C-alpha positions as a printed NumPy array, in Angstrom:
array([[-10.382, -11.198,   1.17 ],
       [ -9.126, -12.774,   4.399],
       [ -8.441, -16.208,   2.943],
       [ -4.846, -16.718,   1.879],
       [ -3.709, -13.515,   3.567],
       [ -0.788, -15.404,   5.117],
       [  0.645, -16.409,   1.715],
       [  2.868, -13.282,   1.272],
       [  4.51 , -14.051,   4.621],
       [  5.11 , -17.673,   3.608],
       [  6.574, -16.647,   0.251],
       [  8.976, -14.207,   1.917],
       [ 10.113, -16.773,   4.484],
       [ 10.592, -19.397,   1.756],
       [ 12.845, -16.909,  -0.039],
       [ 15.15 , -16.37 ,   2.968],
       [ 15.362, -19.932,   4.338],
       [ 16.356, -23.299,   2.918],
       [ 15.354, -25.946,   5.469],
       [ 12.336, -28.158,   6.047],
       [  8.813, -26.74 ,   6.205],
       [  5.883, -27.89 ,   8.355],
       [  2.244, -27.165,   7.507],
       [ -0.318, -27.835,  10.228],
       [ -3.663, -27.495,   8.527],
       [ -3.775, -27.902,   4.769],
       [ -5.69 , -25.406,   2.679],
       [ -6.613, -24.171,  -0.752],
       [ -4.106, -21.303,  -0.511],
       [ -1.119, -22.382,   1.571],
       [ -0.768, -25.984,   0.396],
       [ -0.324, -25.312,  -3.355],
       [  2.088, -22.417,  -2.72 ],
       [  4.153, -24.389,  -0.218],
       [  4.091, -27.501,  -2.409],
       [  5.382, -25.803,  -5.562],
       [  7.905, -23.553,  -3.845],
       [  9.356, -26.425,  -1.823],
       [  9.436, -28.558,  -4.967],
       [ 11.305, -25.828,  -6.866],
       [ 13.749, -25.35 ,  -3.985],
       [ 14.24 , -29.094,  -3.439],
       [ 13.258, -28.9  ,   0.215],
       [ 11.   , -31.062,   2.359],
       [  7.416, -30.047,   3.139],
       [  5.419, -32.062,   5.678],
       [  1.676, -31.353,   5.858],
       [ -0.727, -32.566,   8.544],
       [ -4.508, -32.302,   8.367],
       [ -7.314, -33.759,  10.477],
       [-10.262, -32.85 ,   8.231],
       [-10.742, -35.007,   5.107],
       [-12.383, -32.   ,   3.393],
       [ -9.027, -30.169,   3.317],
       [ -6.68 , -33.128,   3.058],
       [ -4.919, -33.749,  -0.247],
       [ -2.981, -36.977,  -0.653],
       [  0.014, -35.557,  -2.515],
       [  3.033, -37.523,  -1.234],
       [  6.   , -36.819,  -3.451],
       [  9.68 , -37.124,  -2.486],
       [  9.552, -33.468,  -1.358],
       [  6.042, -33.379,   0.109],
       [  4.702, -35.825,   2.693],
       [  1.046, -35.504,   3.706],
       [ -0.722, -37.07 ,   6.675],
       [ -4.408, -37.282,   7.537],
       [ -4.476, -37.688,  11.313],
       [ -7.139, -38.07 ,  13.976],
       [ -5.044, -36.887,  16.935],
       [ -2.687, -33.894,  16.811],
       [ -0.573, -35.443,  19.577],
       [  0.461, -38.06 ,  17.   ],
       [  1.871, -35.442,  14.629],
       [  5.649, -35.888,  14.664],
       [  6.627, -32.232,  14.789],
       [  9.382, -32.079,  17.399],
       [ 12.298, -31.758,  14.983],
       [ 14.1  , -28.829,  13.324],
       [ 12.017, -26.781,  10.862],
       [ 12.904, -23.543,   9.152],
       [  9.213, -22.638,   8.808],
       [  6.106, -23.973,  10.55 ],
       [  2.633, -22.813,   9.519],
       [ -0.091, -22.99 ,  12.157],
       [ -3.536, -22.946,  10.533],
       [ -5.293, -26.053,  11.84 ],
       [ -8.417, -26.97 ,  13.782],
       [ -9.771, -27.15 ,  16.354],
       [ -8.969, -23.611,  17.44 ],
       [ -8.052, -24.72 ,  20.958],
       [ -5.291, -26.954,  19.568],
       [ -3.242, -24.225,  17.92 ],
       [ -1.651, -22.799,  21.057],
       [ -0.612, -26.278,  22.197],
       [  1.241, -26.972,  18.969],
       [  2.788, -23.509,  18.837],
       [  4.393, -24.155,  22.219],
       [  5.506, -27.614,  21.031],
       [  7.341, -25.873,  18.187],
       [  8.809, -22.967,  20.192],
       [ 12.343, -24.399,  20.125],
       [ 12.015, -26.541,  16.99 ],
       [ 10.975, -24.054,  14.308],
       [ 13.064, -21.067,  13.303],
       [  9.926, -19.204,  12.18 ],
       [  6.357, -20.028,  13.203],
       [  3.686, -18.439,  11.019],
       [  0.365, -18.178,  12.853],
       [ -2.736, -17.366,  10.83 ],
       [ -5.77 , -15.516,  12.283],
       [ -4.051, -13.569,  15.077],
       [ -6.158, -10.42 ,  14.896],
       [ -7.408,  -9.346,  18.34 ],
       [-11.012, -10.191,  17.404],
       [ -9.98 , -13.847,  16.99 ],
       [ -8.605, -14.075,  20.543],
       [-11.871, -15.566,  21.84 ],
       [-11.271, -18.577,  19.566],
       [ -7.5  , -19.107,  19.758],
       [ -6.319, -17.646,  23.104],
       [ -2.961, -16.688,  21.637],
       [ -2.263, -14.39 ,  24.594],
       [ -1.141, -17.569,  26.391],
       [  1.715, -18.234,  23.96 ],
       [  3.406, -14.871,  23.328],
       [  5.568, -15.215,  26.445],
       [  7.243, -18.277,  24.913],
       [  8.92 , -16.233,  22.155],
       [ 11.706, -13.705,  21.986],
       [ 10.647, -12.203,  18.65 ],
       [  7.257, -11.336,  17.156],
       [  6.076,  -9.585,  14.001],
       [  2.474,  -8.928,  12.907],
       [  1.448,  -8.751,   9.262],
       [ -1.775,  -6.738,   9.222],
       [ -3.16 ,  -7.15 ,   5.733],
       [ -6.785,  -8.349,   5.53 ],
       [ -6.563, -10.87 ,   8.375],
       [ -3.606, -10.624,  10.745],
       [ -0.845, -13.206,  10.527],
       [  1.908, -13.287,  13.137],
       [  5.424, -14.678,  12.906],
       [  7.196, -15.675,  16.113],
       [ 10.688, -16.981,  16.722],
       [ 13.237, -17.743,  19.383],
       [ 16.038, -17.914,  16.816],
       [ 15.839, -14.894,  14.509],
       [ 14.504, -11.351,  14.267],
       [ 11.179, -11.216,  12.464],
       [ 10.785,  -7.534,  11.626],
       [  9.671,  -6.251,   8.23 ],
       [  9.445,  -9.619,   6.527],
       [  7.144,  -8.439,   3.757]])
C-alpha cells in the first residue's frame, strides 16, 4: 500500500521535535495523524489544500486549515520544525520546497521514488539542502534539511 507510507516518518519527527508543523496538501492519512499528535503535544499545525475533495475545515486552536486557490498565497515563510510536501499540482512541489529550504528544520517530501521524477522533477531541488534521507518503504519519502542530520529517522 503506497498511500500513507510517509506517516512513520511524520510520527518519528513529531516525537523528536516540538515546534510548529506545516502540511501542504491535506489527506486521509497525514491530516488525522498530524492533527491528533499536534493536539496531544499542544503544538500548532497549519494545513493548506487547494482541492475541496481533500480539504477538511477543522480549525481548532492548534490546527488552522486553509482552502486556497493559489499556492503563492500560502503564508509559509516562517519557522517550522516539520513541513510536509504532498500537494498538487506536481509541478508546484519543487517551488514550495525551495521556499521552505531555510524555514523548515525538516521537510518531508512524499513520492520521491525515481519513477516519480517525470512528475515532480525533484532533481532540481536536492542541491538546496545539506542533508537528505530516503525512507524506502512502499513509496519513497525523503526528508531534507539545512539544519539537522536526517539519518536513520525510522
